[in-house]
N, C-alpha and C positions, 0 to 999 in steps of 0.2 A: 748339265751336259756331261757325258762320259768322256773323260780325257785320256787320250793315248799319249805315250811318250814321244816327244819330237814331232807331234802332229797338230799342235795348238798354235793359233795365231796370237801375236803379242797383244793385239787389241781386244782379245777375248772372243772374237767371232769364230764360228766353226760351221762347216757344212753339215746339214742334217743332224744337228746336235739336239739333245734333250736338255732343256733348261729347267731349273728348279726355281719357282717363284714363291712369294710370300704366302703364308697361311696353309702351307702344305700343298698348294695347287701346283700343277705341272703344265708346262707348255712346250710345244715343239718349235724350235728356232731353226731357221734355214737361211742360206745365203743365195740370193737370186741374182744372177749375173747374165747380162746380154752382151755379146761381142758387138764390135762396132757395126758390122754389116747387119746384124739382127736389129740393133737399135735404129739404124737408118730405115730399115724396112718397116719396123713398128711405127716409127714417126710418120712415114708416108701414109701408112694404112690408117692411123688414128687421125691424121690431119684431114683425110677425106671424110672421116666419120664425125669430125668436129670435136674431137676429144684431145686430151693431152697425153703424149707418150710418156711412159715411165721407164727410166733407165735402170739404175742399180739401187737395190735396197739392202742394207746390212742390218741384221738383228744379232745382238750379242747376248750370251747367256748371263743371267743374274748370278747363278751359282754354278760351279763346275766341280766334278769329283777330283780327288787326288788321282794321279796317273795309275793306270793298270800295271800289274807287275812286269809285263813284257814290253819291249820297245818295238817300234815299227808298226806294221799293219796288224794291230792286236785288238784295241778297243773296238767293239762292234755293236751288238744288239742289246737294247735295254728293255726291261719290263717294269711296270710300276705297281707295287703292292700298296693298297690303300687300307689304312687302319680306320675302320668306321667309328671306333670309340674316340680316337684322337688323331685326326688327319695329320697333325704336325709330327706324329710318330710313325708316319708311313716310310716307305723305303724304295730304293731303286735297285733292281737286280740287273747286273750287267755281265756281258761275256767278254772274256779275254781269249780270243780265238787261237792264241798260242799257248794256252795252258791253264785256264782257271774260270771259275764262276764266282762272281763277287756280289756283295751286298753293301750298299751305301745308305747313310742317313740323308736327310734333306739338306744338310749343310755340306754334303759332298764328302764326308769322312767315311773311310772304310769301316764297316761293321764286321765283315767276314770275308775270307778268301778261301775257296776250296780248290786245291790243285788236283782236279779230277780228270784232266785231259783237255784237249783242244775243243772248247765249247763254242759253237757257232751262233745258234739262235736260241732264244729263251721266251717262254710265255708263263703267265701267272693267272690263276683264278682265285680272287680274294674271297674270304668268307665275310660277306656283308650283312649277314643276319637275315637274308631274304628268302632262305630256304632253298637256294639254288647252288650252295657250295658243294664241293666234292666231299662225300661222307667217307670216313675211314675209321673202322673200329667203333662204329656207333656215334661218332662225333663229327661235326663239320670242321673242315680244315681249309687253310689256304694252300693251294697246290701249285708247285712250280715244275715245269718240264723243260728240257733243253736237249739239243742235239750234241752228242759227244762224238766228234770226228775221229778221235784217237781209237776208240773201241767200236765205232760205227753203231752206236746204241742210243737209246732214249734214257736220259737221266730223269729220275722222278724224285722230287724232294717235297717235304712239308716245310712251310715257313712258320716258325714259332712267333706269335704276335708279341710276346713279352720281351724276347731278346732280339727279334728280327733276324735270327740265324736260321740257316737251312739244315735239314736233317734228311738223310736218305730213307725213303720209305718203299723202295722197290723190293719185291719178293725175289727178284732174280735180275740178271743182266738182260735187258730187252734189246737184242740184236736185230737190226732192221735189214731188209733185203735189198735196199738201194743205198746209194751214197747219202749218209745222213748230213743234211744241210739246213733247210728251213724247217720250222715247226710252229704249230698253233694247236690250241685245245678247243673243244666244242662240247656243249651239253645239249642233247636232243630234248626239245620241249614236249615231244610226243611220248617218248619212252623214259626220259630221265636218265638215259645212259650217257656215259662220259667217254670221249674219244680224244686221241692225240693224232694229228696228221704230220707226216714227215714228207718233205720234198727233197729231191736231188737237184744238182746243177743241170742235169739233162731234162728236167721237167717231169720226172717220175713222181708218183704220189703213193704213199702207203697210209692206210688208216688202221689204227689200233684202238681197241676198246679197253678202257681202264676199269678194272674190277678189284674190289676188296677180296683178298684170298681167304678171308675168315680168320686171319691171324694179324689183323691190322697192318697188312702190307699190300702194296699195289701189285697186281699182275696184269698182263696185257695180252689177251688172246688176239690172234691174227684176225683182222676184219676184211681187208681187201687191198687190191693193188690196181692202179690205173697207169698205163704207160702212154 
C-alpha cells in the first residue's frame, strides 16, 4: 500500500490501497462499506432471492510503504515493475502528486525519490524477455511514463533492473496540449509501435507515439487528439 502522511488508519486498512504480499506477488486491497439504508435494501433483495446479505468487509495491507514526502492529499497512483529474473526484487513506482515520483522495494522502503514536479499518474512496461519490451538504443528496456502537472508534460524514464532506479530518457520536454492528468501506455500488436495516452480532467485525450530518436533517447511525435 502506498502510504500518505496523515491518511492511514491505525488498524492498517486503507481505501483503494495496493498491498504487497509474499513471494513478490501483489494484490489490490479495498474497503467495501455499505451505509445502513443500502444494507437494509440489500438484505431485502437478497432475502427474496434466498441468499445472505453481506454488510461490511475490511481488507488490510500486509506491507505498506513509508510515507510519501508531502503531507495531505499527496500519495496517489502506483505502478508495479516486475523483475522476471527475481520477482522478489520487483518494485512499486508511486506518485506524490505534490512534488515527486518515487520507487519502493517490496518491503515498502524507499529506493528513490525524484523531485521532478507534481506527478499525477504513472504507468510501466516491464522488460519480461518476451520480445514485447520497448526498445531503446538497440536494447530492450523497462519504460516508465508519468504525467507531470507542474510542466504539463510527459515524463519518460527507464528503470534500471539492477538498482531499481529511474533515469530520464526523454530527448526533449514533451509538452501536451491538454491538462496532463491520467496516462497509460500501449504497444500495437499490428505495427509494433509504442504509444502513450494522456487524459485531462475534462475527458480530453491525446495520443503520442514514442520513438527512439537514434541517439538512445525517446521522442514523441504528435499522434492525435479526441475531445
